[in-house]
Every structure is written in C-alpha cells, then in structure tokens.
C-alpha positions in Angstrom: 40.1 -1.0 27.8 40.9 2.1 25.9 38.5 5.4 26.1 37.8 4.9 21.8 36.1 1.5 22.9 34.4 2.6 25.9 32.8 5.6 23.6 32.2 2.9 21.0 30.3 0.2 23.4 28.6 3.0 24.8 27.1 4.5 21.7 26.2 0.8 20.9 24.1 0.2 24.1 22.8 3.5 23.6 21.7 2.8 20.0 20.5 -0.5 20.6 18.7 0.8 23.5 17.0 3.4 21.5 15.8 0.9 18.5 14.4 -1.8 20.7 12.2 1.4 22.7 11.1 2.3 19.2 10.2 -1.1 18.3 8.3 -1.7 21.4 6.2 1.8 20.6 5.7 0.2 17.5 4.5 -3.3 18.3 2.8 -2.5 21.7 -0.4 -1.4 19.4 -0.5 -4.4 17.6 -0.2 -6.6 20.3 -2.9 -4.6 22.4 -5.4 -4.8 19.5 -4.8 -8.6 19.2 -5.0 -9.1 23.1 -8.6 -6.8 22.6 -10.1 -8.9 20.1 -9.5 -11.9 22.2 -11.3 -10.1 25.4 -15.2 -10.3 26.2 -17.0 -7.2 25.4 -16.5 -5.8 29.2 -13.1 -7.3 29.6 -12.0 -4.7 26.9 -12.9 -1.6 29.2 -12.3 -3.5 32.4 -8.6 -5.5 31.5 -5.7 -3.5 30.7 -3.6 -6.4 30.6 -1.7 -7.8 27.5 -2.8 -11.2 28.0 -6.2 -11.9 28.5 -7.7 -13.7 31.6 -10.1 -15.6 29.2 -9.5 -16.1 25.5 -12.8 -15.6 23.2 -11.7 -17.0 20.1 -15.7 -17.0 19.0 -15.3 -13.3 18.6 -13.6 -13.8 15.2 -16.2 -15.9 14.1 -18.7 -13.4 15.2 -17.0 -10.2 13.7 -16.8 -12.4 10.4 -20.7 -13.3 10.1 -21.6 -9.9 11.4 -19.4 -7.6 9.7 -19.9 -9.7 6.4 -16.3 -9.9 6.1 -16.2 -12.6 3.4 -17.8 -10.2 1.0 -15.8 -6.6 1.5 -12.4 -9.0 1.5 -13.2 -10.0 -1.8 -14.1 -6.7 -2.8 -10.7 -5.2 -1.2 -8.3 -8.3 -3.1 -9.9 -7.6 -6.2 -9.8 -3.9 -6.2 -6.2 -4.3 -4.6 -4.9 -6.8 -7.2 -6.3 -4.8 -10.5 -4.8 -1.0 -8.8 -1.3 -2.5 -8.1 -1.4 -4.5 -11.7 -2.7 -1.4 -13.5 -0.2 0.9 -11.9 2.9 -1.4 -12.3 1.9 -1.9 -16.1 0.9 1.9 -16.8 3.9 3.8 -14.8 6.0 1.3 -16.0 5.6 1.7 -19.5 5.2 5.9 -18.8 8.7 5.5 -17.1 10.5 3.8 -19.8 9.0 6.4 -22.1 10.2 9.0 -20.2 13.7 7.3 -19.4 14.5 6.8 -23.0 12.3 8.3 -25.6 13.1 11.8 -26.8 9.9 13.7 -27.9 8.8 17.8 -27.3 7.9 19.2 -23.8 9.1 15.5 -21.9 10.5 17.1 -18.8 7.5 19.4 -19.2 5.0 17.1 -19.0 7.3 14.7 -16.4 7.4 17.4 -14.0 3.9 18.6 -14.4 3.0 14.8 -13.5 5.0 15.0 -10.3 3.6 17.9 -8.9 0.3 16.1 -8.5 1.5 14.5 -5.7 1.4 17.6 -3.7 -2.4 18.1 -4.2 -3.9 16.6 -1.1 -6.0 13.7 -2.3 -9.6 14.7 -0.3 -8.9 18.3 -2.7 -9.4 16.3 -5.6 -12.6 14.2 -4.5 -15.3 17.1 -6.1 -13.5 17.2 -9.2 -13.4 12.9 -9.0 -17.3 13.0 -8.0 -18.6 15.2 -10.9 -16.6 13.6 -13.7 -17.5 10.1 -12.6 -21.2 11.3 -12.4 -20.6 12.7 -16.1 -19.5 9.3 -17.2 -21.9 7.4 -15.6 -19.6 5.6 -13.7 -20.7 6.3 -9.8 -21.7 3.3 -7.8 -19.4 1.1 -10.3 -16.1 -1.0 -9.8 -14.6 0.7 -12.7 -15.4 4.1 -11.1 -13.2 3.6 -8.4 -10.4 1.5 -9.9 -9.8 4.3 -12.5 -8.9 7.0 -9.7 -7.4 4.3 -7.2 -4.6 3.6 -10.1 -4.3 7.4 -11.3 -3.4 8.4 -7.5 -0.6 5.7 -7.6 1.0 6.6 -10.6 3.0 9.7 -10.2 5.5 8.1 -7.3 5.3 4.6 -9.4 6.7 6.7 -12.4 9.2 9.0 -10.6 10.6 5.3 -9.1 10.7 3.4 -12.3 12.0 6.5 -14.2 15.1 6.7 -11.9 15.9 3.0 -12.2 15.7 2.5 -15.7 18.0 5.5 -16.6 20.3 3.6 -14.3 20.0 0.9 -17.0 23.3 0.8 -19.4 22.2 1.3 -22.7 24.5 -1.0 -23.8 22.1 -3.8 -23.0 19.6 -2.5 -25.3 21.7 -1.3 -28.2 22.9 -5.1 -28.0 19.0 -6.3 -28.3 18.4 -4.0 -31.3 21.1 -5.5 -32.9 19.5 -9.0 -32.2 16.5 -7.5 -33.8 14.5 -6.4 -30.6 12.2 -3.7 -31.0 11.1 -1.2 -28.2 8.5 -3.2 -26.7 10.8 -6.3 -27.2 13.6 -4.4 -25.1 10.9 -3.5 -22.5 9.5 -6.9 -22.2 12.6 -8.7 -22.3 15.6 -6.7 -20.9 14.4 -3.9 -18.8 11.3 -5.7 -16.5 13.4 -8.5 -15.7 16.0 -6.1 -14.6 13.5 -4.3 -12.6 12.3 -6.6 -10.0 13.1 -5.3 -6.9 11.5 -1.6 -7.7 8.4 -3.5 -9.2 8.4 -5.4 -6.1 8.8 -2.3 -4.0 6.0 -0.1 -5.8 4.0 -3.1 -5.6 3.8 -2.9 -1.6 3.4 0.7 -1.4 1.1 0.4 -4.0 -0.9 -2.9 -2.2 -0.6 -0.8 1.4 -2.5 2.4 0.0 -5.5 0.6 -2.0 -6.2 -1.6 1.0 -6.4 0.6 3.3 -8.5 3.4 1.0 -11.8 4.4 2.6 -12.4 7.9 1.8 -12.7 7.6 -2.0 -14.8 4.4 -1.6 -17.2 6.6 0.4 -17.2 9.1 -2.4 -17.6 6.5 -5.5 -19.9 3.9 -3.9 -24.0 4.3 -3.1 -24.1 0.1 -2.8 -22.5 -1.1 0.3 -21.5 -4.7 -1.0 -19.2 -2.8 -3.5 -17.4 -1.2 -0.8 -14.0 -2.5 0.6 -13.1 -4.3 3.8 -13.1 -0.8 6.2 -16.8 -0.7 5.3 -17.8 -4.2 7.5 -15.9 -2.7 10.4 -18.8 -0.1 10.5 -21.2 -2.7 11.3 -19.9 -2.9 14.7 -21.2 0.5 15.8 -24.3 0.9 16.8 -26.8 3.7 17.5 -25.5 4.2 21.3 -22.6 1.7 21.3 -19.9 0.3 20.2 -18.8 -3.6 20.6 -15.2 -3.4 20.7 -14.2 -6.5 21.0 -15.9 -8.0 17.5 -14.6 -4.7 15.7 -10.6 -5.5 17.3 -11.3 -9.0 15.7 -12.3 -7.4 12.5 -9.3 -5.1 12.6 -7.1 -8.3 12.9 -9.1 -9.9 10.3 -8.4 -7.1 7.7 -4.9 -6.2 8.3 -3.8 -10.1 8.2 -3.5 -10.5 4.8 -1.4 -7.1 4.6 1.1 -8.5 7.4 1.7 -11.5 5.3 2.0 -9.8 2.0 4.8 -6.9 3.7 6.2 -10.0 5.7 7.0 -12.0 2.3 8.0 -8.3 0.5 10.0 -6.8 2.7 13.5 -7.3 1.8 12.5 -5.6 -1.5 11.8 -2.4 -0.1 15.2 -0.9 0.8 16.9 -2.7 -2.2 14.0 -1.4 -4.9 13.8 2.3 -3.4 17.6 2.7 -3.1 17.9 1.4 -6.7 15.2 3.6 -8.3 14.4 6.7 -6.3 17.9 7.5 -4.9 19.6 6.9 -8.1 16.8 9.2 -9.7 
C-alpha cells in the first residue's frame, strides 16, 4: 500500500470515527429521554441504564391526562400551521417584490428589515406587550400569531429573495408574452420552482413556532390558550417534580416535530443552498 493510500485510509477512518462520535453525542440525550420516560418515578433517579428494568407504558397515558396535552397539542398544531402559512405567504410575496420590482428605497427597506434579525427576541417583548395591550389583543390567539409570524419574516425573505434572483428572467418574459401579469407569474411560474426553498423555510419556522414558549407567557393569561409546553408545567409540584411523567410528556411533544423533520429533511440543505447561498 502506498503512502498516499495509507494517509487517505487513515483520514477516512478518523473522519468516520469523528462523525460516529458526534452522532452518538447527539442521539444519547434523546435515547436517555425515551428510556427515562418508561421508568418508574424512583427508577428515574436510581436506574441510570438506557434499558429500563421494567417498562412503564402507562406513563404516557398518565402524562397525557394529567398534563391535558390534548388541548395544548391542538393549540400548538393550530399556531404552528397558521404561523408557517403566514410566513410563507407574506415572505414569498415580499421577497418577489424585492427581487423583481423597482421602487424608491427598495434596498434601504430590505436591509433595514434584515437588521431586525440581530435584535434579541426578549428585547422586543415589552414593546410587543404594550402594542398588543393598546390593540386589545392580549390573551387572544391573534395577538400571539401576529408577532410569531413577524418574527419569522426577515430570514424567510432573505432566503426567498436569494432564490428568486437566481430564476432566469426569460421564464417570466415568456409568461408575459402569454398574457400573464405579475400575480400570474408569481403563482404559476415562481412558486412551483420554489418548492425546495418553501420546504426549507417551512421546516425552520415549524420548529421555531412549535418550541416557542416565552412569547406565549407574555401574551396569554388563560392557560388553555397556551402551546404544548404549558402542559409540562403540570408535572412540577410545589416541592417535587414527577420526572418520569415529565419525560413522557416531552417525548409526546417532540414526536410530531421529529416526524415532520424526517419527512422534509431532504429539502433543508437543497433549499438553503438554492436560496441563501445564491443570495
């Protein structure tokens, strides 16, 4: 074996070993969470193995009932679906305008919008609270959805614009010759070509909307309007925490996101490379 092939083989072994270790580090917390969700209340603290000595499947039923996860999951599904649709619709329209239309101050408006990405989210909670209070939208679903959608727009517009600018204008010129207006071009030409980017933006906004909780604490006072994270608080008593039920509740809450991510993961890299990198 030549020195070159030896070095190449050693490099591959090192690379694969490193990737396996990284994957193991990422998977271990999830495996430990699932294992702990199937243990007894005392077993969580005493049994440190990944395979429980006894499987307590009833933990999931108790977690569902005690945490009222049904209503909270419905709320999270509703908020996530509306937020993702709102971000996709508004961001794609705005990005198409920034990419194809010419109007005074376009670049100033665009980069001012991008600057909002660097503002820490908690820094906007007080202005959001005051604004919603004046609009009488506190403790309403609409009052929660509006800032949730607004928070996802800057990054989505940035990704969409980068992709739209990479689309050849010849396609749009041909559509204009056939009599299509701006809306027709956007709906029949641009959006069908943007499926990878739409999928990538949808995934990131889905994950962000699903795990969001701090904004809900600011907007809602009625716990039955809260997202699914509110149900996990039910497992925390005044003096103790029912860890096995809390872990079971966490597993229930992450299953929908894992399924959605597994179905759409092929579009993440493709969507970002065709959008943000070309920007």
